C-alpha positions in Angstrom: 88.9 -53.1 -187.5 88.2 -50.1 -185.2 84.6 -49.3 -184.2 84.7 -46.2 -186.5 86.0 -48.1 -189.4 83.3 -50.8 -188.9 80.6 -48.1 -188.7 81.8 -46.5 -191.9 82.1 -49.9 -193.7 78.5 -50.7 -192.7 77.2 -47.3 -193.9 78.8 -47.8 -197.3 77.6 -51.4 -197.5 73.9 -50.1 -196.7 74.3 -47.5 -199.4 75.4 -50.1 -201.9 72.4 -52.3 -200.9 70.1 -49.4 -201.6 71.8 -48.6 -204.9 71.5 -52.2 -206.0 67.8 -52.5 -204.9 66.8 -49.3 -206.7 68.6 -50.2 -209.9 67.5 -53.8 -210.1 66.0 -54.8 -213.5 66.1 -51.3 -214.9 67.1 -51.5 -218.6 70.2 -49.8 -219.8 68.0 -47.5 -222.0 65.6 -46.6 -219.1 68.7 -45.9 -216.8 69.6 -42.9 -219.1 66.1 -41.2 -218.9 66.4 -37.9 -217.1 63.8 -36.7 -214.5 62.9 -33.4 -216.2 66.0 -31.3 -216.3 67.5 -33.3 -213.5 69.7 -36.4 -213.5 69.2 -39.9 -214.7 69.5 -43.2 -212.7 72.8 -43.9 -214.6 74.1 -40.5 -213.8 73.6 -40.9 -210.1 75.2 -44.3 -210.1 78.2 -42.9 -212.0 78.4 -40.0 -209.6 78.5 -42.4 -206.6 81.2 -44.4 -208.2 83.2 -41.3 -208.9 82.8 -40.2 -205.3 84.0 -43.6 -204.1 87.0 -43.3 -206.3 88.0 -40.2 -204.5 87.7 -42.1 -201.2 89.7 -45.0 -202.4 92.4 -42.8 -203.8 92.8 -41.2 -200.4 93.2 -44.7 -198.9 95.5 -46.0 -201.7 93.0 -48.7 -202.5 91.6 -48.3 -206.0 90.2 -51.5 -207.6 92.7 -52.9 -210.1 91.8 -52.0 -213.6 89.5 -49.0 -212.8 90.5 -46.0 -214.8 89.6 -43.1 -212.5 89.7 -40.4 -215.2 87.4 -42.5 -217.3 85.0 -42.8 -214.4 84.8 -39.1 -213.8 84.0 -38.6 -217.5 81.5 -41.4 -218.0 78.4 -39.9 -216.6 78.2 -36.2 -217.7 78.4 -32.7 -216.3 76.0 -31.1 -213.9 73.0 -33.4 -214.1 73.1 -33.9 -217.8 74.3 -37.4 -218.9 76.5 -38.0 -222.0 74.6 -40.9 -223.5 77.3 -41.6 -226.0 79.9 -41.7 -223.3 77.9 -43.3 -220.5 79.1 -46.5 -219.1 76.5 -49.3 -218.9 74.6 -49.4 -215.7 75.7 -53.0 -215.2 79.4 -51.9 -215.5 78.9 -49.1 -213.0 77.3 -51.5 -210.5 80.0 -54.0 -211.0 82.7 -51.4 -210.2 80.7 -50.2 -207.2 80.7 -53.7 -205.8 84.4 -53.9 -206.4 84.9 -50.6 -204.6 83.1 -51.8 -201.6 85.5 -54.8 -201.3 88.5 -52.4 -201.6 86.9 -49.9 -199.1 86.3 -52.5 -196.4 89.9 -53.9 -196.8 91.5 -50.4 -196.6 89.3 -49.3 -193.7 90.6 -52.2 -191.6 94.1 -50.7 -191.5 93.6 -47.0 -192.2 94.6 -44.3 -189.7 91.2 -42.4 -189.6 92.5 -39.6 -187.4 94.9 -38.2 -190.0 93.9 -34.7 -191.3 92.6 -34.8 -194.9 91.9 -31.9 -197.3 88.3 -31.8 -198.5 85.8 -29.4 -200.0 84.9 -28.7 -196.4 88.4 -27.8 -195.3 90.8 -30.0 -193.4 89.0 -32.8 -191.6 90.1 -36.0 -189.8 89.8 -38.8 -192.5 87.0 -40.5 -190.4 84.9 -37.3 -190.6 85.5 -36.9 -194.4 84.5 -40.6 -195.0 81.4 -40.0 -192.9 80.5 -37.0 -195.1 81.0 -39.1 -198.2 78.8 -41.9 -196.7 76.0 -39.3 -196.0 76.4 -37.8 -199.5 76.1 -41.3 -201.1 73.1 -42.2 -198.9 71.3 -39.1 -200.2 71.9 -40.2 -203.8 70.9 -43.8 -202.9 67.5 -42.5 -201.8 67.2 -40.3 -204.9 67.4 -43.5 -206.9 64.0 -44.7 -205.6 62.4 -41.7 -207.5 64.6 -42.1 -210.5 63.6 -45.8 -210.8 60.0 -44.7 -211.1 61.0 -42.2 -213.8 62.9 -44.9 -215.7 59.8 -47.3 -215.3 57.8 -44.7 -217.3 59.9 -45.5 -220.4 58.7 -49.1 -220.3 55.1 -48.2 -219.8 
């Protein structure tokens, strides 16, 4: 694995560790509680999974059995969750873990210099993946606050 691929793999692994830590022992009900008009813990984890599916699609490495269109519809629009359609937090986390395994495997052989279309214009794949890792890290940090909001449900 190239040094760039290894760095990206570690960044996504760290993000997954933060996501797992901040969602630990939060109930399924509490995970759906929104922070005011903002998002919920469940919404953020679903959003991270949906972002990872975009990465994995570009690498041709989606986890077997994962329905990408279902993932993108499972957590809502804007920051508003769809409680009736939301996947269980435990399922979202399980798929995130599976995505990490697929991502690490795909990065080991990917040509990270190929140009890729993105919301930011054409970028080398390495730069696009770096942007996604940064984006996911921002949301992983956001989960620390949403965990406290979710804890208020149990209080």
